[in-house]
C-alpha positions as CSV (number, residue, x, y, z in Angstrom):
1,M,-3.3,-72.3,-32.3
2,L,-3.1,-70.4,-29.0
3,N,0.7,-70.3,-29.3
4,K,0.5,-68.7,-32.8
5,N,-2.1,-66.1,-31.8
6,K,-1.0,-65.2,-28.3
7,N,0.3,-61.8,-29.4
8,K,-3.1,-60.9,-30.9
9,I,-4.9,-62.4,-27.8
10,C,-2.7,-60.4,-25.5
11,F,-3.4,-57.1,-27.4
12,F,-7.2,-57.8,-27.3
13,V,-7.0,-58.6,-23.6
14,I,-5.2,-55.3,-22.8
15,I,-7.6,-53.2,-24.9
16,A,-10.6,-54.9,-23.3
17,F,-9.2,-54.3,-19.8
18,I,-8.6,-50.6,-20.5
19,I,-12.2,-50.3,-21.8
20,T,-13.5,-51.7,-18.6
21,L,-11.6,-49.1,-16.6
22,I,-13.1,-46.1,-18.4
23,P,-16.5,-46.0,-16.6
24,L,-14.6,-46.2,-13.3
25,F,-12.5,-43.2,-14.0
26,I,-15.5,-41.2,-15.4
27,L,-17.5,-42.0,-12.2
28,S,-14.8,-40.6,-10.0
29,F,-15.6,-37.0,-11.3
30,Y,-18.9,-37.2,-9.5
31,N,-17.3,-38.2,-6.2
32,H,-17.1,-36.3,-2.9
33,P,-15.5,-36.8,0.5
34,S,-17.5,-38.3,3.4
35,N,-17.3,-39.3,7.1
36,D,-13.7,-39.7,8.2
37,D,-12.4,-37.6,5.3
38,F,-13.7,-34.6,7.3
39,Y,-12.5,-35.8,10.7
40,Y,-8.9,-36.4,9.6
41,G,-8.8,-33.6,7.1
42,S,-10.0,-30.8,9.3
43,K,-6.6,-29.5,10.5
44,T,-5.0,-29.7,7.1
45,Y,-8.0,-28.2,5.4
46,H,-7.9,-25.1,7.7
47,T,-4.2,-24.8,7.4
48,Y,-4.2,-24.9,3.6
49,Q,-7.2,-22.5,3.3
50,E,-5.5,-20.0,5.7
51,T,-1.9,-20.2,4.4
52,G,-1.9,-21.8,1.0
53,S,1.4,-23.5,2.1
54,I,2.1,-27.1,1.3
55,L,4.8,-27.3,4.0
56,N,2.4,-25.9,6.7
57,T,-0.2,-28.3,5.5
58,L,2.2,-31.2,5.9
59,S,3.1,-29.9,9.4
60,S,-0.6,-30.0,10.3
61,A,-0.8,-33.6,9.0
62,V,2.0,-34.5,11.4
63,D,0.1,-32.8,14.2
64,Q,-2.9,-34.9,13.4
65,V,-0.8,-38.0,13.6
66,K,0.4,-37.0,17.1
67,E,-3.1,-36.3,18.3
68,T,-4.5,-39.5,16.8
69,Y,-1.6,-41.6,18.2
70,I,-2.5,-40.5,21.7
71,N,-6.3,-40.6,21.4
72,W,-7.4,-43.2,18.8
73,Q,-4.9,-45.3,16.8
74,G,-1.2,-45.8,16.2
75,T,-1.1,-46.2,12.5
76,Y,1.1,-43.1,12.0
77,S,1.7,-43.2,8.2
78,A,-1.9,-44.0,7.5
79,V,-3.2,-41.1,9.6
80,F,-0.7,-38.8,7.8
81,L,-2.3,-39.8,4.4
82,F,-5.8,-39.6,5.8
83,S,-5.1,-36.0,6.6
84,L,-4.1,-35.2,3.0
85,Q,-7.4,-36.3,1.4
86,P,-7.5,-34.4,-2.0
87,A,-10.5,-32.2,-1.2
88,I,-8.5,-30.2,1.5
89,F,-6.8,-28.5,-1.5
90,S,-9.9,-28.1,-3.6
91,E,-13.4,-29.5,-3.6
92,N,-13.0,-30.2,-7.3
93,V,-10.0,-32.6,-7.1
94,Y,-11.4,-35.4,-4.9
95,W,-11.6,-37.5,-8.0
96,I,-7.8,-37.8,-8.1
97,G,-8.0,-40.3,-5.3
98,T,-9.6,-42.9,-7.6
99,F,-6.9,-42.4,-10.2
100,I,-4.2,-42.8,-7.5
101,L,-5.8,-46.0,-6.1
102,L,-6.6,-47.7,-9.4
103,F,-3.2,-47.0,-11.0
104,S,-1.5,-48.1,-7.7
105,L,-3.2,-51.4,-7.8
106,I,-2.5,-52.0,-11.6
107,I,1.1,-50.8,-11.5
108,T,2.2,-52.6,-8.4
109,T,0.4,-55.9,-9.3
110,L,2.1,-55.8,-12.7
111,F,5.4,-55.0,-11.1
112,L,5.4,-57.9,-8.7
113,S,4.1,-60.3,-11.3
114,F,6.8,-59.0,-13.7
115,V,9.5,-59.9,-11.1
116,L,8.0,-63.3,-10.4
117,L,7.2,-64.4,-14.0
118,K,9.8,-62.7,-16.0
119,K,12.8,-62.4,-13.7
120,Y,12.3,-65.7,-11.8
121,C,10.4,-67.8,-14.2
122,H,11.8,-66.4,-17.5
123,S,8.4,-66.1,-19.1
124,S,7.8,-64.0,-22.2
125,T,6.3,-60.5,-21.9
126,V,3.2,-61.8,-23.6
127,M,2.7,-64.6,-21.1
128,W,3.4,-62.3,-18.2
129,L,0.6,-60.0,-19.4
130,L,-1.8,-62.8,-20.3
131,V,-1.5,-64.0,-16.7
132,S,-1.5,-60.6,-14.9
133,I,-4.3,-58.7,-16.8
134,P,-7.1,-61.3,-16.2
135,I,-6.2,-61.4,-12.5
136,L,-6.4,-57.6,-12.4
137,F,-9.7,-57.7,-14.2
138,L,-11.2,-60.1,-11.6
139,E,-9.7,-58.2,-8.7
140,I,-11.2,-54.9,-9.8
141,Q,-14.5,-56.1,-11.3
142,L,-15.5,-58.5,-8.5
143,L,-14.1,-56.4,-5.6
144,V,-16.1,-56.7,-2.4
145,S,-16.7,-53.0,-2.1
146,P,-15.7,-50.6,-5.0
147,L,-16.7,-47.7,-2.8
148,Q,-14.3,-48.6,0.0
149,G,-11.7,-49.7,-2.5
150,F,-11.5,-46.9,-5.1
151,Y,-13.8,-44.0,-4.2
152,W,-13.7,-43.3,-0.4
153,W,-10.2,-41.8,0.3
154,N,-10.0,-42.7,4.0
155,G,-11.0,-46.3,3.7
156,S,-9.3,-46.9,0.4
157,I,-5.9,-45.3,1.2
158,Y,-5.8,-47.2,4.5
159,Y,-6.1,-50.6,3.0
160,L,-5.7,-50.8,-0.7
161,F,-2.8,-48.3,-1.0
162,F,-0.8,-49.9,1.8
163,Y,-1.4,-53.3,0.2
164,C,0.0,-51.8,-3.0
165,L,3.1,-50.6,-1.1
166,S,3.6,-54.1,0.2
167,L,3.7,-55.5,-3.3
168,I,6.5,-53.0,-4.2
169,L,8.4,-54.1,-1.1
170,Y,8.0,-57.8,-2.0
171,A,9.1,-57.2,-5.6
172,L,12.2,-55.2,-4.6
173,L,13.3,-57.9,-2.1
174,L,12.9,-60.5,-4.8
175,L,15.1,-58.4,-7.1
176,Y,17.6,-58.0,-4.2
177,L,17.9,-61.7,-3.8
178,K,18.5,-62.2,-7.4
179,S,20.9,-59.3,-8.0
180,S,24.7,-59.4,-7.6
181,N,25.1,-55.7,-8.5
182,K,26.1,-53.8,-5.3
183,I,24.7,-50.5,-6.5
184,K,21.3,-52.0,-7.4
185,N,21.3,-54.0,-4.1
186,G,21.9,-50.8,-2.2
187,F,19.0,-49.1,-4.0
188,Y,16.7,-52.0,-3.4
189,L,17.5,-52.1,0.4
190,I,17.2,-48.3,0.8
191,I,13.7,-48.3,-0.8
192,S,12.8,-51.4,1.2
193,F,13.7,-49.7,4.5
194,I,11.6,-46.7,3.6
195,L,8.7,-48.9,2.6
196,A,9.1,-50.9,5.8
197,F,8.7,-47.7,7.8
198,I,5.6,-46.6,5.9
199,I,3.9,-50.1,5.9
200,G,4.7,-50.6,9.6
201,G,2.5,-47.6,10.3
202,G,-0.3,-48.7,8.0
203,N,-3.2,-51.1,8.4
204,Y,-2.6,-54.1,10.6
205,V,-3.6,-56.7,8.1
206,T,-0.9,-55.7,5.6
207,A,1.6,-55.1,8.4
208,L,1.1,-58.6,9.8
209,I,1.4,-60.3,6.5
210,T,4.5,-58.3,5.7
211,A,6.1,-59.3,9.0
212,I,5.3,-63.0,8.3
213,L,6.8,-62.9,4.8
214,L,9.9,-61.0,6.0
215,F,10.4,-63.7,8.6
216,F,10.2,-66.4,6.0
217,L,12.5,-64.4,3.7
218,T,15.1,-64.1,6.5
219,I,15.0,-67.8,7.3
220,Y,15.4,-68.6,3.6
221,T,18.5,-66.3,3.3
222,F,20.2,-67.9,6.3
223,F,20.0,-71.3,4.5
224,K,20.3,-70.3,0.8
225,K,21.7,-66.8,0.6
226,R,24.0,-66.4,3.5
227,N,25.6,-63.2,2.1
228,K,22.2,-61.5,2.1
229,A,20.9,-62.8,5.4
230,L,22.1,-60.0,7.6
231,P,20.5,-57.1,5.6
232,C,17.2,-59.1,5.5
233,L,17.4,-59.7,9.3
234,L,18.0,-56.0,9.9
235,L,15.1,-55.2,7.7
236,L,12.9,-57.6,9.6
237,L,13.9,-56.1,12.9
238,F,13.5,-52.6,11.7
239,F,10.0,-53.4,10.4
240,L,9.0,-55.1,13.6
241,G,10.2,-52.0,15.5
242,C,8.0,-49.8,13.3
243,F,5.1,-52.1,13.7
244,A,5.6,-52.1,17.5
245,I,5.5,-48.3,17.5
246,S,2.1,-48.5,15.8
247,I,0.5,-51.3,17.9
248,T,1.7,-49.9,21.3
249,A,0.2,-46.5,20.8
250,P,-1.8,-45.2,23.7
251,G,-4.7,-44.5,21.3
252,N,-5.1,-48.2,20.6
253,A,-6.2,-48.8,24.2
254,V,-8.7,-46.0,23.8
255,R,-10.1,-47.5,20.6
256,A,-10.2,-51.0,22.1
257,L,-12.9,-49.8,24.5
258,S,-15.2,-49.6,21.5
259,Y,-14.9,-53.3,21.1
260,P,-15.3,-54.8,24.6
261,S,-16.1,-58.3,23.3
262,S,-12.8,-58.9,21.5
263,P,-11.6,-62.5,21.7
264,S,-8.3,-63.7,23.1
265,P,-5.3,-64.1,20.8
266,I,-5.7,-67.9,20.6
267,L,-9.4,-67.6,19.8
268,A,-8.7,-64.9,17.2
269,I,-6.3,-67.2,15.4
270,L,-8.8,-70.0,15.4
271,E,-11.5,-67.7,14.1
272,S,-9.0,-66.6,11.4
273,F,-8.8,-70.2,10.0
274,Y,-12.6,-70.5,10.1
275,F,-13.0,-67.3,8.1
276,A,-10.3,-68.3,5.7
277,F,-12.2,-71.5,4.8
278,H,-15.5,-69.6,4.7
279,F,-14.4,-66.9,2.3
280,I,-12.4,-69.3,0.0
281,G,-15.7,-71.2,-0.3
282,K,-17.7,-68.0,-0.8
283,W,-15.4,-66.4,-3.4
284,T,-14.5,-69.5,-5.4
285,N,-17.2,-69.9,-8.0
286,L,-17.4,-71.3,-11.5
287,T,-16.0,-68.1,-13.1
288,I,-13.0,-68.1,-10.8
289,I,-12.3,-71.8,-11.4
290,F,-12.5,-71.3,-15.2
291,F,-10.1,-68.4,-15.1
292,M,-7.7,-70.4,-13.0
293,F,-7.9,-73.1,-15.7
294,L,-7.1,-70.5,-18.4
295,L,-4.2,-69.3,-16.3
296,S,-3.0,-72.9,-15.9
297,L,-2.5,-73.0,-19.7
298,G,0.0,-70.1,-19.3
299,F,1.6,-71.7,-16.2
300,Y,2.0,-74.9,-18.2
301,K,4.3,-73.0,-20.6
302,I,6.1,-71.0,-17.9
303,V,7.1,-73.8,-15.6
304,N,9.4,-75.2,-18.2
305,N,11.7,-72.2,-17.7
306,T,12.0,-72.4,-13.9
307,K,14.5,-74.3,-11.8
308,L,12.0,-75.2,-9.1
309,S,11.6,-78.8,-8.3
310,F,7.8,-78.5,-7.4
311,K,8.2,-81.4,-5.0
312,Y,6.0,-80.2,-2.1
313,P,2.6,-79.0,-3.3
314,L,0.9,-80.0,-0.1
315,L,3.5,-78.0,2.0
316,V,3.0,-75.0,-0.2
317,L,-0.7,-75.3,0.1
318,I,-0.6,-75.4,3.9
319,I,1.9,-72.5,4.3
320,S,0.0,-70.3,1.8
321,F,-3.3,-71.1,3.5
322,G,-1.8,-70.2,6.9
323,I,-0.6,-66.8,5.5
324,F,-4.0,-66.2,3.9
325,A,-5.7,-67.0,7.2
326,A,-3.4,-64.6,9.0
327,C,-5.1,-61.8,7.1
328,F,-8.2,-62.3,9.3
329,T,-6.3,-62.3,12.6
330,P,-6.0,-58.5,13.2
331,P,-9.7,-57.7,12.7
332,C,-10.7,-60.8,14.6
333,Y,-8.6,-59.8,17.5
334,A,-9.5,-56.2,17.4
335,M,-13.2,-56.4,16.6
336,G,-14.2,-60.0,17.1
337,S,-15.1,-60.4,13.4
338,F,-13.6,-60.3,9.9
339,G,-14.1,-56.5,9.8
340,A,-15.5,-54.0,7.3
341,D,-15.7,-54.4,3.5
342,R,-12.5,-52.3,3.1
343,I,-10.6,-55.0,5.0
344,L,-12.2,-57.7,3.0
345,N,-11.0,-55.9,-0.2
346,I,-7.3,-56.5,0.5
347,I,-8.0,-60.0,1.8
348,Y,-9.8,-60.6,-1.5
349,F,-6.6,-59.6,-3.3
350,S,-4.6,-62.0,-1.1
351,Y,-7.1,-64.7,-2.1
352,Y,-6.0,-64.4,-5.7
353,W,-2.3,-64.7,-4.7
354,F,-3.3,-67.8,-2.8
355,L,-5.0,-69.3,-5.9
356,I,-2.2,-68.2,-8.3
357,I,0.7,-69.6,-6.2
358,N,-1.0,-73.0,-5.6
359,T,-2.2,-73.3,-9.2
360,F,1.2,-72.5,-10.6
361,Y,2.9,-74.9,-8.2
362,F,0.5,-77.7,-8.8
363,I,0.9,-77.4,-12.6
364,G,4.7,-77.5,-12.1
365,W,4.2,-80.7,-9.9
366,L,2.1,-82.3,-12.6
367,K,4.6,-81.3,-15.3
368,N,7.5,-82.9,-13.4
369,K,5.5,-86.0,-12.8
370,K,5.4,-86.4,-16.6
371,I,1.8,-87.6,-16.6
372,K,1.2,-88.4,-20.2
373,F,-2.5,-87.5,-20.1
374,I,-1.8,-84.0,-18.8
375,D,0.9,-83.3,-21.3
376,T,-1.2,-84.5,-24.2
377,S,-4.3,-82.7,-23.1
378,Y,-2.6,-79.3,-22.6
379,D,-0.7,-79.7,-25.9
380,K,-3.9,-80.3,-27.8
381,I,-5.6,-77.3,-26.2
382,M,-2.7,-75.1,-27.0
383,K,-2.4,-76.2,-30.6
384,S,-5.9,-76.9,-31.7
385,K,-7.9,-74.2,-33.5
386,K,-11.2,-75.8,-32.4
387,S,-10.0,-75.6,-28.7
388,C,-9.3,-72.0,-29.2
389,C,-12.8,-71.3,-30.4
390,Y,-14.3,-73.4,-27.5
391,L,-12.2,-71.4,-25.0
392,L,-13.4,-68.1,-26.4
393,I,-17.0,-69.2,-26.1
394,L,-16.5,-70.5,-22.6
395,T,-14.8,-67.3,-21.6
396,G,-17.8,-65.3,-22.7
397,F,-20.1,-67.7,-20.9
398,F,-18.2,-67.6,-17.6
399,L,-17.9,-63.8,-17.8
400,F,-21.6,-63.6,-18.2
401,L,-22.3,-66.1,-15.4
402,P,-22.0,-63.6,-12.4
403,L,-24.6,-61.4,-14.0
404,T,-27.2,-64.2,-13.6
405,S,-27.4,-63.2,-9.9
406,I,-29.1,-60.0,-11.0
407,E,-32.8,-60.4,-10.3
408,D,-34.0,-57.2,-11.8
409,L,-32.0,-55.3,-14.5
410,T,-33.6,-52.0,-13.4
411,T,-31.9,-52.4,-10.0
412,W,-28.7,-54.1,-11.0
413,Q,-26.4,-51.8,-9.0
414,G,-24.5,-53.6,-6.2
415,K,-24.0,-56.6,-8.4
416,P,-21.0,-57.8,-10.5
417,Y,-19.3,-56.1,-12.2
418,T,-17.7,-52.9,-10.8
419,S,-17.8,-51.3,-14.2
420,I,-21.5,-52.3,-14.7
421,N,-22.3,-50.6,-11.4
422,A,-20.5,-47.5,-12.6
423,I,-22.3,-47.5,-16.0
424,Y,-25.6,-47.9,-14.2
425,S,-24.9,-44.8,-12.0
426,L,-23.8,-42.8,-15.0
427,T,-26.6,-43.7,-17.5
428,T,-29.4,-43.4,-15.0
429,S,-28.2,-39.9,-14.0
430,E,-27.9,-41.2,-10.5
431,A,-24.2,-40.1,-10.2
432,S,-25.1,-36.7,-11.7
433,R,-27.9,-36.1,-9.1
434,Y,-25.7,-37.2,-6.3
435,N,-23.0,-34.8,-7.5
436,Q,-25.5,-31.9,-7.7
437,E,-26.8,-32.6,-4.2
438,C,-23.2,-32.7,-2.8
439,L,-22.4,-29.4,-4.6
440,K,-25.6,-27.9,-3.1
441,R,-24.4,-28.9,0.4
442,I,-21.0,-27.5,-0.2
443,E,-22.6,-24.2,-1.2
444,S,-24.3,-24.2,2.2
445,F,-21.2,-25.1,4.0
446,Q,-19.2,-22.3,2.3
447,N,-21.8,-19.7,3.1
448,K,-20.1,-17.9,6.0
449,E,-23.3,-16.2,7.1
450,L,-25.0,-19.6,7.6
451,K,-23.9,-21.0,11.0
452,N,-26.6,-23.6,11.6
453,V,-26.9,-25.8,8.5
454,V,-30.0,-27.9,7.9
455,L,-29.7,-30.2,5.0
456,N,-32.1,-32.4,3.0
457,P,-31.2,-36.2,2.9
458,F,-29.6,-37.5,-0.2
459,T,-32.3,-38.7,-2.7
460,V,-29.9,-41.1,-4.5
461,H,-27.3,-43.5,-3.2
462,P,-24.9,-44.6,-5.9
463,Y,-23.4,-47.9,-5.1
464,S,-19.8,-46.9,-5.6
465,L,-20.0,-43.3,-4.4
466,Y,-22.4,-43.1,-1.4
467,Y,-21.0,-44.2,2.0
468,S,-23.5,-42.7,4.4
469,D,-25.5,-39.6,5.2
470,L,-25.4,-37.3,8.2
471,T,-27.9,-37.7,11.0
472,G,-30.3,-35.5,12.8
473,D,-28.0,-35.3,15.8
474,K,-25.6,-32.3,15.5
475,D,-23.2,-33.9,18.0
476,Y,-22.9,-37.3,16.3
477,Q,-19.2,-37.9,16.4
478,W,-18.8,-40.1,13.3
479,S,-20.2,-37.6,10.8
480,N,-22.1,-34.5,11.9
481,D,-19.5,-33.1,14.4
482,P,-16.5,-33.6,12.1
483,I,-18.1,-31.9,9.2
484,R,-19.2,-29.1,11.5
485,K,-15.6,-28.5,12.6
486,Y,-14.4,-28.9,9.0
487,Y,-16.5,-26.0,7.8
488,D,-16.5,-24.0,11.0
489,K,-20.3,-24.2,11.6
490,E,-22.2,-24.2,14.9
491,S,-24.3,-27.1,13.9
492,V,-24.9,-29.4,10.9
493,I,-27.8,-31.8,10.7
494,V,-30.0,-33.6,8.1
495,N,-33.7,-33.1,8.5
496,W,-35.1,-36.6,7.9
497,D,-38.7,-35.4,8.3
498,R,-38.5,-33.5,5.0
């Protein structure tokens, strides 16, 4: 039954997924920059306002990279993008950041899964989409922090966007391994080197995982693809060089002073394994388990088309867990903890890859074992009309299950799902009020006669839009001082006594 109706099911899944995205895009039009958006965007904002030149603005972004490299952090390509937050060009286009980030996640995830499932596993287009779309749905809807994943440019571009770039790199290298066309291979390698340069100057979690995967890829080519080993080795060395430029920046030593209690490298690695176990346990709930079971139905069909032997499920589990645990090492070493929600966002995405790889491999192992009970059970599920109805009912139940954590429907923001939070902010006029209050502040900032700006606190705090407010201290370096410089004011404060 599932086999006969998979095209219809796929169409329904795609339409449903698109519908869930609509509130997220609508909410973005109420969004505004905050905190580090002003700090890193100050130079470029002034340059663009004074000259209207894109080239001059890009030059100012490079100047910001140089300054930050010396004084705060070495992530050169990330700081360059920080400096180009959309609002420097117009206060009315900050929303475009959400579109960039959501489309980046969707397109790059589909691209990598396309290469893995269609090019390597020879699955049908329908099966590729039936596997990929539900995972995207879970990643977006159950994200640790939608604010820091899709709505705050600085935090989102630093982590989610560079994660997306890494997916493109992995997909291109997989295509390179499979291709015998010299022109295509040259194209894959050129883009890979460009991406390696960019990712090497991005967040350390993505950079470290990329380094590990490139290392394994290089080892693999020396044993299995000797004719492609040298380019992969050169790519690895080039990436490590870019990564070294980032991590040896003088500014990193300055920033490290903010975290005097950072652990030793060995302790950071041990803590990484602890946090890996902790968050797998925290994130793995009945809804996730059920969806993995649904995906296993697709994997059961796909594994027949692969040439993998599926002999070593335990080894794959150990290696993939080690790579997943490595996601926690940079924040553990730098800050002594697993870091902010924006870091957990991309670790959460890695968690799904960990689940997918091991579920797929385990299904392949069971298939090759020719366990009659497994074959019979999966065949019955795939062919039975009654099973199809049961699965539909169960899907609805397990989709509803996360909502049971909501204690009060009148305060359901901050709970699953991301789209429900967006709908809450839109339908309660919370987003609209936040937008109006932001616009009122911008009006004060743009008043050239007003040099000392005193603001009222925000009266609403939309879950996916509000990061933090200013303080009563005009010199506060994380918010007040940057926004003062951004708008050329003598002082900017919030009067919390009003």
